[in-house]
N, CA, C and O of each residue as an XYZ file, in Angstrom:
632
protein
N      23.831      5.988     50.923
C      23.035      6.002     52.139
C      23.273      4.700     52.899
O      23.146      3.622     52.318
N      23.605      4.776     54.152
C      23.808      3.609     54.988
C      22.475      3.280     55.652
O      21.847      4.130     56.283
N      22.062      2.021     55.491
C      20.793      1.595     56.063
C      21.009      1.075     57.467
O      22.025      0.441     57.751
N      20.072      1.336     58.334
C      20.105      0.822     59.696
C      19.593     -0.607     59.695
O      18.578     -0.891     59.058
N      20.260     -1.505     60.383
C      19.771     -2.870     60.490
C      18.437     -2.838     61.236
O      18.282     -2.159     62.251
N      17.481     -3.596     60.698
C      16.185     -3.656     61.334
C      15.224     -2.583     60.859
O      14.105     -2.497     61.365
N      15.629     -1.768     59.905
C      14.784     -0.688     59.418
C      13.840     -1.215     58.345
O      13.909     -2.377     57.945
N      12.946     -0.321     57.887
C      12.045     -0.682     56.801
C      12.827     -1.005     55.532
O      12.361     -1.787     54.703
N      14.006     -0.413     55.370
C      14.836     -0.697     54.206
C      15.258     -2.164     54.180
O      15.393     -2.756     53.109
N      15.468     -2.755     55.372
C      15.808     -4.179     55.427
C      14.691     -5.015     54.809
O      14.950     -5.946     54.047
N      13.464     -4.679     55.140
C      12.348     -5.416     54.586
C      12.302     -5.271     53.079
O      11.932     -6.216     52.384
N      12.667     -4.112     52.557
C      12.696     -3.895     51.119
C      13.731     -4.802     50.467
O      13.477     -5.352     49.395
N      14.873     -4.967     51.081
C      15.905     -5.860     50.554
C      15.398     -7.294     50.539
O      15.535     -7.994     49.535
N      14.816     -7.730     51.641
C      14.274     -9.104     51.699
C      13.164     -9.280     50.664
O      13.048    -10.344     50.055
N      12.361     -8.265     50.464
C      11.303     -8.335     49.446
C      11.903     -8.491     48.065
O      11.423     -9.305     47.276
N      12.943     -7.729     47.752
C      13.602     -7.841     46.447
C      14.245     -9.205     46.260
O      14.210     -9.761     45.162
N      14.831     -9.748     47.318
C      15.404    -11.086     47.225
C      14.277    -12.093     46.932
O      14.431    -12.979     46.092
N      13.161    -11.948     47.626
C      12.012    -12.835     47.404
C      11.471    -12.737     45.994
O      11.145    -13.752     45.379
N      11.375    -11.534     45.481
C      10.874    -11.343     44.104
C      11.816    -11.997     43.096
O      11.375    -12.615     42.126
N      13.096    -11.854     43.336
C      14.082    -12.449     42.428
C      14.053    -13.968     42.528
O      14.238    -14.667     41.532
N      13.823    -14.471     43.724
C      13.712    -15.924     43.912
C      12.513    -16.463     43.122
O      12.574    -17.569     42.585
N      11.439    -15.697     43.050
C      10.282    -16.121     42.252
C      10.665    -16.244     40.771
O      10.229    -17.173     40.090
N      11.473    -15.312     40.283
C      11.959    -15.408     38.904
C      12.767    -16.697     38.721
O      12.598    -17.410     37.732
N      13.635    -16.981     39.673
C      14.459    -18.186     39.612
C      13.581    -19.419     39.558
O      13.784    -20.294     38.716
N      12.610    -19.493     40.451
C      11.739    -20.672     40.504
C      10.837    -20.783     39.277
O      10.359    -21.868     38.947
N      10.606    -19.657     38.607
C       9.822    -19.670     37.368
C      10.678    -20.086     36.172
O      10.160    -20.258     35.068
N      11.982    -20.246     36.387
C      12.856    -20.739     35.322
C      13.731    -19.709     34.650
O      14.495    -20.055     33.748
N      13.649    -18.455     35.054
C      14.466    -17.399     34.432
C      15.767    -17.246     35.210
O      15.964    -16.258     35.918
N      16.652    -18.232     35.075
C      17.893    -18.297     35.845
C      18.812    -17.120     35.522
O      19.402    -16.526     36.425
N      18.934    -16.785     34.250
C      19.852    -15.700     33.872
C      19.409    -14.356     34.458
O      20.223    -13.623     35.019
N      18.139    -14.041     34.329
C      17.649    -12.777     34.888
C      17.773    -12.782     36.417
O      18.125    -11.770     37.024
N      17.483    -13.924     37.022
C      17.636    -14.024     38.483
C      19.091    -13.792     38.874
O      19.367    -13.049     39.816
N      20.022    -14.420     38.162
C      21.453    -14.216     38.466
C      21.818    -12.739     38.360
O      22.513    -12.197     39.220
N      21.337    -12.090     37.287
C      21.651    -10.664     37.104
C      21.112     -9.822     38.245
O      21.810     -8.952     38.764
N      19.884    -10.075     38.632
C      19.282     -9.300     39.723
C      19.950     -9.609     41.074
O      20.190     -8.705     41.873
N      20.241    -10.876     41.316
C      20.940    -11.226     42.543
C      22.318    -10.539     42.583
O      22.741    -10.047     43.629
N      23.004    -10.513     41.442
C      24.324     -9.882     41.393
C      24.222     -8.405     41.703
O      25.056     -7.865     42.429
N      23.200     -7.737     41.157
C      22.974     -6.316     41.464
C      22.721     -6.115     42.954
O      23.276     -5.206     43.571
N      21.877     -6.971     43.524
C      21.584     -6.873     44.948
C      22.839     -7.130     45.784
O      23.064     -6.460     46.791
N      23.652     -8.097     45.366
C      24.884     -8.408     46.114
C      25.803     -7.191     46.099
O      26.434     -6.882     47.109
N      25.884     -6.504     44.975
C      26.726     -5.303     44.882
C      26.211     -4.227     45.837
O      27.007     -3.488     46.418
N      24.901     -4.130     46.006
C      24.329     -3.135     46.921
C      24.547     -3.532     48.378
O      24.866     -2.687     49.214
N      24.376     -4.806     48.676
C      24.521     -5.279     50.053
C      26.000     -5.232     50.466
O      26.340     -4.766     51.554
N      26.861     -5.721     49.582
C      28.297     -5.712     49.854
C      28.756     -6.917     50.651
O      27.979     -7.550     51.366
N      30.031     -7.215     50.512
C      30.648     -8.367     51.201
C      30.537     -8.262     52.730
O      30.551     -9.274     53.429
N      30.428     -7.044     53.233
C      30.348     -6.835     54.687
C      28.960     -6.372     55.123
O      28.788     -5.885     56.240
N      27.974     -6.523     54.246
C      26.629     -6.071     54.566
C      25.938     -6.937     55.596
O      26.537     -7.855     56.157
N      24.698     -6.646     55.835
C      23.879     -7.366     56.792
C      23.980     -8.872     56.547
O      23.683     -9.332     55.444
N      24.391     -9.645     57.550
C      24.548    -11.082     57.334
C      23.250    -11.791     56.965
O      23.290    -12.796     56.255
N      22.115    -11.304     57.421
C      20.839    -11.908     57.051
C      20.621    -11.751     55.550
O      20.204    -12.697     54.882
N      20.896    -10.573     55.022
C      20.747    -10.343     53.589
C      21.739    -11.171     52.801
O      21.379    -11.777     51.792
N      22.994    -11.206     53.249
C      24.018    -11.959     52.539
C      23.698    -13.446     52.535
O      23.847    -14.110     51.509
N      23.262    -13.972     53.665
C      22.942    -15.403     53.767
C      21.786    -15.746     52.825
O      21.874    -16.698     52.050
N      20.730    -14.986     52.894
C      19.550    -15.274     52.099
C      19.850    -15.165     50.609
O      19.486    -16.047     49.831
N      20.513    -14.081     50.216
C      20.814    -13.871     48.808
C      21.776    -14.948     48.303
O      21.544    -15.526     47.241
N      22.829    -15.223     49.032
C      23.817    -16.216     48.566
C      23.192    -17.600     48.470
O      23.509    -18.363     47.557
N      22.305    -17.930     49.404
C      21.627    -19.227     49.388
C      20.865    -19.415     48.070
O      20.939    -20.475     47.449
N      20.138    -18.383     47.653
C      19.379    -18.488     46.421
C      20.246    -18.268     45.185
O      19.983    -18.859     44.137
N      21.274    -17.428     45.291
C      22.174    -17.225     44.157
C      22.859    -18.537     43.801
O      23.081    -18.808     42.621
N      23.198    -19.354     44.785
C      23.814    -20.655     44.513
C      22.910    -21.498     43.612
O      23.380    -22.177     42.699
N      21.611    -21.440     43.885
C      20.661    -22.216     43.087
C      20.558    -21.731     41.643
O      20.100    -22.465     40.768
N      20.982    -20.508     41.399
C      20.899    -19.916     40.058
C      22.127    -20.207     39.208
O      22.179    -19.808     38.044
N      23.113    -20.892     39.767
C      24.371    -21.128     39.064
C      24.300    -22.359     38.175
O      23.648    -23.350     38.505
N      24.987    -22.275     37.037
C      25.118    -23.399     36.129
C      26.431    -24.150     36.373
O      26.537    -25.340     36.076
N      27.422    -23.450     36.912
C      28.740    -24.015     37.152
C      28.822    -24.521     38.591
O      28.559    -23.757     39.521
N      29.183    -25.798     38.798
C      29.236    -26.349     40.164
C      30.229    -25.618     41.080
O      29.980    -25.499     42.280
N      31.336    -25.132     40.537
C      32.286    -24.394     41.368
C      31.685    -23.066     41.838
O      31.885    -22.661     42.983
N      30.956    -22.398     40.957
C      30.283    -21.142     41.338
C      29.188    -21.414     42.351
O      29.001    -20.636     43.287
N      28.464    -22.510     42.177
C      27.411    -22.880     43.145
C      28.027    -23.109     44.516
O      27.495    -22.641     45.522
N      29.142    -23.823     44.564
C      29.842    -24.055     45.834
C      30.271    -22.732     46.476
O      30.087    -22.532     47.677
N      30.835    -21.841     45.680
C      31.290    -20.552     46.219
C      30.134    -19.773     46.849
O      30.304    -19.183     47.915
N      28.968    -19.762     46.211
C      27.827    -19.050     46.773
C      27.278    -19.768     48.012
O      26.879    -19.118     48.978
N      27.258    -21.083     47.987
C      26.790    -21.814     49.175
C      27.727    -21.578     50.355
O      27.269    -21.480     51.494
N      29.030    -21.484     50.100
C      29.982    -21.169     51.176
C      29.750    -19.773     51.718
O      29.845    -19.557     52.926
N      29.445    -18.813     50.841
C      29.125    -17.447     51.288
C      27.879    -17.463     52.180
O      27.834    -16.783     53.205
N      26.874    -18.243     51.783
C      25.643    -18.326     52.577
C      25.932    -18.866     53.978
O      25.449    -18.324     54.972
N      26.718    -19.929     54.046
C      27.037    -20.511     55.352
C      27.846    -19.551     56.206
O      27.586    -19.414     57.402
N      28.815    -18.892     55.612
C      29.639    -17.926     56.347
C      28.763    -16.814     56.925
O      28.920    -16.435     58.085
N      27.847    -16.297     56.119
C      26.948    -15.248     56.586
C      26.030    -15.771     57.701
O      25.800    -15.080     58.694
N      25.514    -16.985     57.533
C      24.628    -17.557     58.541
C      25.349    -17.715     59.877
O      24.754    -17.520     60.937
N      26.625    -18.065     59.821
C      27.383    -18.253     61.054
C      27.643    -16.932     61.768
O      27.973    -16.925     62.954
N      27.499    -15.818     61.061
C      27.721    -14.520     61.701
C      26.427    -13.869     62.183
O      26.451    -12.790     62.776
N      25.287    -14.536     61.923
C      24.009    -14.014     62.411
C      23.911    -14.196     63.908
O      24.263    -15.252     64.434
N      23.436    -13.178     64.597
C      23.229    -13.313     66.034
C      21.728    -13.309     66.328
O      20.916    -12.937     65.481
N      21.388    -13.720     67.513
C      19.965    -13.817     67.892
C      19.246    -12.479     67.802
O      18.072    -12.433     67.434
N      19.934    -11.391     68.132
C      19.296    -10.080     68.068
C      18.885     -9.748     66.649
O      17.791     -9.230     66.422
N      19.764    -10.045     65.676
C      19.448     -9.747     64.284
C      18.317    -10.646     63.796
O      17.414    -10.188     63.096
N      18.366    -11.906     64.159
C      17.304    -12.818     63.748
C      15.954    -12.394     64.321
O      14.923    -12.505     63.658
N      15.973    -11.915     65.539
C      14.725    -11.534     66.214
C      14.041    -10.373     65.517
O      12.832    -10.195     65.665
N      14.790     -9.575     64.758
C      14.191     -8.434     64.064
C      13.586     -8.815     62.719
O      13.119     -7.951     61.978
N      13.594    -10.097     62.407
C      13.024    -10.549     61.138
C      11.900    -11.538     61.429
O      12.016    -12.396     62.305
N      10.827    -11.403     60.690
C       9.643    -12.239     60.916
C       9.916    -13.736     60.798
O       9.250    -14.538     61.451
N      10.876    -14.113     59.982
C      11.130    -15.538     59.731
C      12.289    -16.070     60.549
O      13.008    -16.954     60.085
N      12.490    -15.559     61.748
C      13.654    -15.947     62.564
C      13.731    -17.458     62.781
O      14.802    -18.052     62.657
N      12.605    -18.070     63.101
C      12.623    -19.513     63.344
C      13.021    -20.262     62.080
O      13.808    -21.207     62.136
N      12.480    -19.845     60.942
C      12.809    -20.500     59.680
C      14.291    -20.298     59.339
O      14.922    -21.184     58.762
N      14.833    -19.153     59.690
C      16.238    -18.911     59.383
C      17.166    -19.781     60.225
O      18.210    -20.219     59.740
N      16.802    -20.036     61.472
C      17.596    -20.962     62.293
C      17.568    -22.368     61.681
O      18.557    -23.099     61.739
N      16.443    -22.729     61.104
C      16.309    -24.045     60.500
C      16.996    -24.126     59.139
O      16.972    -25.174     58.494
N      17.603    -23.034     58.703
C      18.294    -23.027     57.421
C      19.627    -23.774     57.485
O      20.097    -24.257     56.454
N      20.249    -23.886     58.659
C      21.567    -24.524     58.753
C      21.591    -25.951     58.176
O      22.516    -26.277     57.433
N      20.626    -26.796     58.484
C      20.675    -28.125     57.880
C      20.636    -28.051     56.340
O      21.325    -28.808     55.655
N      19.837    -27.148     55.827
C      19.743    -26.992     54.379
C      21.041    -26.454     53.785
O      21.463    -26.890     52.714
N      21.675    -25.506     54.478
C      22.945    -24.950     53.995
C      24.000    -26.033     53.909
O      24.728    -26.119     52.921
N      24.087    -26.860     54.939
C      25.077    -27.938     54.917
C      24.717    -29.006     53.875
O      25.597    -29.557     53.213
N      23.430    -29.290     53.737
C      22.982    -30.228     52.708
C      23.369    -29.725     51.323
O      23.852    -30.494     50.491
N      23.160    -28.445     51.079
C      23.531    -27.871     49.775
C      25.023    -28.016     49.526
O      25.443    -28.361     48.422
N      25.832    -27.749     50.563
C      27.284    -27.905     50.401
C      27.642    -29.347     50.128
O      28.494    -29.615     49.282
N      27.017    -30.281     50.817
C      27.277    -31.702     50.578
C      26.956    -32.053     49.121
O      27.725    -32.749     48.458
N      25.818    -31.568     48.636
C      25.435    -31.852     47.245
C      26.427    -31.217     46.262
O      26.761    -31.809     45.235
N      26.893    -30.003     46.590
C      27.906    -29.359     45.739
C      29.150    -30.226     45.643
O      29.683    -30.451     44.557
N      29.605    -30.708     46.789
C      30.819    -31.529     46.809
C      30.618    -32.856     46.074
O      31.562    -33.376     45.480
N      29.414    -33.405     46.103
C      29.130    -34.619     45.326
C      29.276    -34.307     43.847
O      29.893    -35.075     43.108
N      28.711    -33.181     43.404
C      28.822    -32.787     41.996
C      30.286    -32.612     41.582
O      30.660    -32.896     40.444
N      31.095    -32.143     42.518
C      32.506    -31.891     42.228
C      33.388    -33.120     42.487
O      34.615    -33.048     42.421
N      32.724    -34.258     42.785
C      33.408    -35.538     43.032
C      34.414    -35.443     44.179
O      35.556    -35.894     44.089
N      33.931    -34.835     45.257
C      34.714    -34.714     46.495
C      33.914    -35.356     47.630
O      33.384    -34.650     48.488
N      33.825    -36.686     47.640
C      32.940    -37.373     48.593
C      33.313    -37.163     50.048
O      32.423    -37.139     50.899
N      34.583    -37.011     50.369
C      34.957    -36.807     51.766
C      34.433    -35.469     52.287
O      33.938    -35.384     53.411
N      34.545    -34.424     51.462
C      34.001    -33.119     51.846
C      32.479    -33.168     51.916
O      31.858    -32.543     52.777
N      31.886    -33.935     50.976
C      30.424    -34.096     51.005
C      29.988    -34.744     52.314
O      29.009    -34.313     52.923
N      30.692    -35.756     52.742
C      30.337    -36.470     53.976
C      30.408    -35.538     55.177
O      29.533    -35.581     56.041
N      31.438    -34.694     55.245
C      31.580    -33.757     56.369
C      30.329    -32.892     56.480
O      29.770    -32.744     57.566
N      29.887    -32.320     55.358
C      28.735    -31.421     55.404
C      27.416    -32.174     55.559
O      26.467    -31.655     56.147
N      27.356    -33.379     55.040
C      26.153    -34.171     55.260
C      25.994    -34.517     56.735
O      24.888    -34.473     57.273
N      27.101    -34.861     57.386
C      27.046    -35.121     58.830
C      26.658    -33.873     59.613
O      25.921    -33.959     60.595
N      27.151    -32.712     59.182
C      26.775    -31.457     59.842
C      25.293    -31.151     59.612
O      24.610    -30.663     60.512
N      24.805    -31.436     58.417
C      23.378    -31.223     58.128
C      22.526    -32.093     59.047
O      21.556    -31.626     59.643
N      22.901    -33.354     59.149
C      22.140    -34.259     60.027
C      22.205    -33.795     61.493
O      21.212    -33.855     62.218
N      23.384    -33.336     61.912
C      23.554    -32.871     63.276
C      22.763    -31.612     63.607
O      22.466    -31.347     64.771
N      22.423    -30.840     62.582
C      21.664    -29.596     62.790
C      20.162    -29.792     62.639
O      19.403    -28.830     62.756
N      19.723    -31.007     62.384
C      18.298    -31.262     62.131
C      17.399    -30.996     63.314
O      16.185    -30.890     63.141
N      17.952    -30.884     64.527
C      17.100    -30.594     65.681
C      16.447    -29.220     65.568
O      15.484    -28.935     66.279
N      16.961    -28.363     64.680
C      16.354    -27.037     64.471
C      15.152    -27.107     63.536
O      14.409    -26.133     63.409
N      14.956    -28.246     62.884
C      13.866    -28.389     61.927
C      12.571    -28.752     62.631
O      12.572    -29.482     63.622
N      11.485    -28.242     62.116
C      10.175    -28.584     62.643
C       9.692    -29.905     62.064
O      10.278    -30.447     61.127
N       8.617    -30.403     62.641
C       7.977    -31.603     62.118
C       6.893    -31.140     61.143
O       5.694    -31.226     61.410
N       7.379    -30.643     59.991
C       6.490    -30.087     58.985
C       7.032    -30.437     57.611
O       8.013    -31.173     57.496
N       6.408    -29.922     56.582
C       6.808    -30.250     55.223
C       8.264    -29.889     54.924
O       8.993    -30.668     54.311
N       8.679    -28.690     55.367
C      10.038    -28.257     55.128
C      11.029    -29.167     55.859
O      11.968    -29.681     55.252
N      10.820    -29.362     57.147
C      11.722    -30.187     57.937
C      11.790    -31.613     57.439
O      12.870    -32.195     57.338
N      10.622    -32.182     57.123
C      10.597    -33.558     56.628
C      11.281    -33.652     55.267
O      11.950    -34.643     54.972
N      11.114    -32.628     54.443
C      11.758    -32.609     53.126
C      13.276    -32.539     53.237
O      13.986    -33.228     52.504
N      13.776    -31.707     54.153
C      15.225    -31.616     54.331
C      15.777    -32.939     54.877
O      16.800    -33.435     54.404
N      15.100    -33.495     55.860
C      15.567    -34.786     56.406
C      15.571    -35.884     55.328
O      16.496    -36.694     55.266
N      14.537    -35.904     54.487
C      14.465    -36.904     53.423
C      15.601    -36.686     52.398
O      16.186    -37.647     51.901
N      15.898    -35.428     52.096
C      16.987    -35.123     51.160
C      18.335    -35.532     51.744
O      19.205    -36.014     51.019
N      18.510    -35.344     53.036
C      19.734    -35.796     53.706
C      19.862    -37.314     53.580
O      20.935    -37.830     53.268
N      18.769    -38.016     53.824
C      18.783    -39.487     53.730
C      19.111    -39.933     52.296
O      19.897    -40.861     52.101
N      18.511    -39.275     51.297
C      18.781    -39.648     49.902
C      20.242    -39.422     49.530
O      20.861    -40.264     48.880
N      20.790    -38.278     49.947
C      22.178    -37.999     49.627
C      23.114    -38.944     50.373
O      24.140    -39.365     49.839
N      22.759    -39.265     51.588
C      23.531    -40.224     52.369
C      23.569    -41.579     51.637
O      24.625    -42.201     51.524
N      22.429    -42.017     51.155
C      22.357    -43.296     50.431
C      23.198    -43.205     49.148
O      23.908    -44.148     48.800
N      23.116    -42.104     48.475
C      23.893    -41.900     47.245
C      25.390    -41.992     47.520
O      26.135    -42.596     46.748
N      25.821    -41.394     48.614
C      27.238    -41.455     48.979
C      27.656    -42.885     49.341
O      28.747    -43.327     48.981
N      26.778    -43.604     50.056
C      27.102    -44.977     50.429
C      27.163    -45.894     49.198
O      27.962    -46.828     49.145
N      26.304    -45.607     48.213
C      26.276    -46.408     46.993
C      27.470    -46.104     46.083
O      27.774    -46.857     45.158
N      28.137    -44.981     46.367
C      29.306    -44.623     45.573
C      28.945    -43.996     44.290
O      29.826    -43.638     43.508
């Protein structure tokens, strides 16, 4: 069955991603990875970019291997870059999703630090900082900005 973008089925996918994210945050990384993988198979490489971005963003956090984490974070960024305003407008969290770009680049910078690729880390850290205008003056925005500053200091300290 092919789902229409913006349908009630979309909300069901986002709900399932959210439920799986709760498992991840509760510490059940393996089960979260398994469920995310099942969802990824259903969504597909060419599926709704909102679903791909959201799922890949959280799937990266479920990885134990830094190379796998990087691959998922790159998928999340690629999907985010293909989101258009019309698709975002059909989702309740559109503003929060626009503010995801600084976090996506921050995650990539952190991945590259783990992989001892400081030049690549710097590129994404600079992109994260450059995208901060999308962040609100709230706990999330302040947290992302603080994480950017911490990673920046870490890179400068070598």
